[in-house]
N, C-alpha and C positions, 0 to 999 in steps of 0.2 A: 188748872187752866183748861178749858173746854177747846179742843183743837178740830172740831168736825165742822165742815160747812160744805153742802153740795155746791153752793154758788161759787166758792173760794176755789175749790177742786177743778170746777169747770173752767173758770177763768185762767187758771194756771196753764191747764192744758192747751187752751187756745193760744196761749203765748208760749208754748213749748217750754214751760218753767215747772219747777217743782219746789217743794219745800222739806228740808231735811231737820228731824230733830236730833240734835247731837248730844251724846252723852258718854260718860265714863263708867268703866266697871270696876277701877281702881285709882287710888290716888295718883295723881300725875301719870297715868296709864294712856294708852293709845285713845284716840277719838273715834266712836262709832257711831252710826246714825241710822235711822229708819225714816220712811216717809211719814211726814207728820200727819197725813190723814187716815194712817192705819193706828194712830194713838188718840185714844178719847181723853185722857187726862194723866197727869203726873200727880201722886199724892204722897204725902209723909204718912206712913202708916205705923201707928202703935198698938195696934189690936192683937187679937188672938192668931196665931197661925196654926191650923188644926193639922196634925200630922195624919197622913194617909199610909204612910211605908217607912219604914226605918232601914230600907236597904242602902247600903254605902253608895250604890251606882245610880241612885235615882236622881233624874233631873227636876222632878217635881219636890218642892220644899213643904208643900202641904195647901191648905185651902184658906183663903182669906174671905171675910165677908165685908162687901162695899154696898152700903145702901140696900140690905137686905140680900143682895145677890151673892152667892157663893162661887168663888171662880179660882182655878189652880193658879198657885204660884210656881213659876219658872226661874231658875237661876241662870241667866244667860252665860255668865262666865263659866259655869260647870259645863254647859253645852259646847262652848269652845273647845273644851278639852275631853268632850265625848268622842269615842271612836267606835264605830259600830263593829268593828273587828275585834274590839275588847269590851264586850257589853259589860263584863263583871268588873271592870275597873272602878277602884274606889276614888268617886268624885268629889268627896268632902273637903279635900285641901284647896280645892280651886274655887269655891263658892266666894261670892261678893262679901265683903266684910261690910256691917252696919256702920254708916257714918253716925258717931255720937249716940248709939244705941237707937237710932231712928231709921227705918226702912223707907228707901225711896223705891218706889213702884212705879212702872209705866203700866197704865191700863189699856190694852190693846184689842182692836176690834178689827177681824179681817176673817175672810172665807168663813163666815158666819160664826166664828168662836169670838168669846171674850176671855182674854187670860191677863195675868198679872205677870209682869217681867221684873225681876229684882234688878236693880242698877245701883252703882256708887253715886253718881251725882248727875242730874241733868244739865245741860248745857244751854246754848242758844239755838234758835231756828235759823237755818242756813238757807237763804235763796239762792238758787241755781239755773242756769240754762241747761236744758238737756245735753246740748253739745258740750257741755263742761264736765259731764259724767263720763268717767273712763271705764270700760268693761273690766271686770276682775281679772287680773293675770294670774299666773299659777303661783300658789304659795306651797310648792311641793314638799318643801322641808318642814311643814308648819301642820301640826295637827288640826288646824283651824280651816285647813284646804277645803274649798268647796262650800263654805258656810258664809261667803260674801258674793254679792252678785256685782258689786260695781264699787268705784272709788272715786273721790273728788278732792278738792283742796279746800281745807280751812281758810278763813280770811287771812291767817299768817302764813298761808302756804304749807301748813302741816297736813298729814294726810288723814283723810276720814273714810274710814271703811264703811260700806253699806251693806247691812246684815240681810241674809235671805232668810227672812223670818217664817216663810211657808215652810222652808227645809226644817227649821227648828221645830215647828208644830209637827212634823212627821216624825222626826225623831223622838221627840217627847211622848207622841200618842202613835205608836207603830199600828195600833188597831184601825186607826184612819184608813190606813192603805188596804187593810183586810175587808173593811166594809166596801171601799171603793173596788176592790177585787169581785165581790160579790155582785155588785153593778156591772161590772166589765163582762162577767160571765153570763149575763142576761142579754147582753149585746148581740144584735143579728147582723150577718153580712150583708151589705147593701149593694145593689147593682148600680153604680155611679161611676163615670167615664171621666169626670172632670177631676181636676186635683185641687187640694185644699193648701193655701200657704199659711204657715204658723209663725208668729213673732212673740217672743217673750224672752226676757233676760235671766230668768231662772232656769238653770239646767235641769232641776227636778221637775219644773211645769212642764218643759219641753219634752221630758221623757214620758212624762204621763200622758200628754196629748199625743204624742207618737203612738203610744200603746193603745190608746182608745181608737185613733184612726185605723191602725192596724187591724184591730177587731173588728171594725167595720168595713174592713175591706176597701178603704179609700186611699187613694195616691196621696202623698203630701210632702211638701218641702218646708224644711224648718229653717228659722234665723234668729239669732240671738239679739237682734235689735232692729228698729224701724229702718234704719238707714240701709241695713243688708237686704232688707226685703224690697225696698224701694228700688235699690239697685238691680236687683233680679228682674223686677217689673221693666226696667229700663233697658234691659240688655237686648241687643237687636236679635238674639238666637231665641228669646223667650217668645213662645206662642201663647198670646194673651188670651185666646180662644179655649184653651187648654185649661184655663184657671176658673174655677167655679164659685170658690168662697175664699175669703180673707178672715182669718182669725187671729186678733191681736191684744196683747196686754197694752195699757195705756202708759205704764211707767217703765219706760226703757232708755238705756242710755243712748247718747248721740241725736237720735230722732225718736221722740215719743210716739205712743199710739195714735193720739189726736192728730199728729203730724202726717201719720200714714194715712188716716182717714181723710184729712184735708186735701193731700195730694192725690189720692186715688179718685176721690169725687171730682176734683177740679179738671181732671186730665179727660178729654172725650174717650180716649182709647180705653181707660179703665172704669170710667164712671159707673157702668153697668155691674161691675164685680160686686156682689154683696160684702159688706164688712162687718163682722160681729166683734164685740169687744168681750175679752175673757178677763175678768178682773176679781181680785179678791177683796176689793173694798166692800165693807159691809153697810146697810142701809137700804131702806125701801126705795129710795130715790135713786138709785144706781141706774136703772134703766131708763129713767127720764133723762140722766145724765148723758147716757150713751147715746140716746136720741138727739139731744141738744148738740152733740158732737157730729151729728149726722151719720152715725151708725146705723146699720140696717137691724142691729140686735145686740142683746146682751146675754151672757151665760155667767153663773158663778164659776169661779176658778176650777177649770177643768173637772167639771161635774160630768161623769159619762153619759148620763141619761139626756142632760140638757145638750150636751155635744151631738148625740145622736138626733135629737129631735131637730135641731138647727140644720144638721147636714142633710136631713131629710126634706125638711122645709124649702131650703134653697137649690138643692141639687137633685133629689129624686125626680125622676121623669125627664131631665135635661141633658 
């Protein structure tokens, strides 16, 4: 099933809604979910899995070939038990067991990557209002701590945990951060007086964005959802003249990025503040979608050079 549609995602954001693809990693296990628009399709795979490593701690099970494209296959259940403080831990016992000898694989597209994610069983698509999404609480006793961004309720009130799939990508491919570090090192300090507001529900994204703006010598304030950012804007103590730019994710609990854009642009006191969408959604139509939501710009998720260019464009000389 093909799950991509730029019109659908735009309409959902305008209605402050999202769709979650629910799935299981083991029989009768917990329910997990990812945003449906990060999933290209679900496939039953019986083809060859080409091993790329035989190390017991690997999160990559190999390469699979889908319509002529070789993509990495990641075992999400292994990742749940991965701990960066124990990088040599044997993860083989924690892998997803094939269902009747057939691999169920989510083909995901985000942050300009295409990956296969091994799951036990795909379930239904869950439609939710963003206010029904609760920001993830602390799972301090669980090795999976920090691997979920939020949670909500299934139709029968069971817990659905929403996976921080961007964090999974960084844990599986740590060299992505090394490449990003090279870009960070190339950034130049800017002379900008105004502050930037950031909103994103992923701690790893917030941390990366803070690092980029620190490198650019730009003041910033961070919020883990759109509601917190809007509350800050409406505080009597907030000096709106001091805010030069808002950079927001679209997919956030309580209040989505679109609602942030809509409210900022509808208020005469804040309408002149530029709002830029920072999204991992893949596809050439993303910028058009951001513009259709009345944003002033679009950047690929936390790309240092793109962030630098946006900050220069909207703030330099002001």
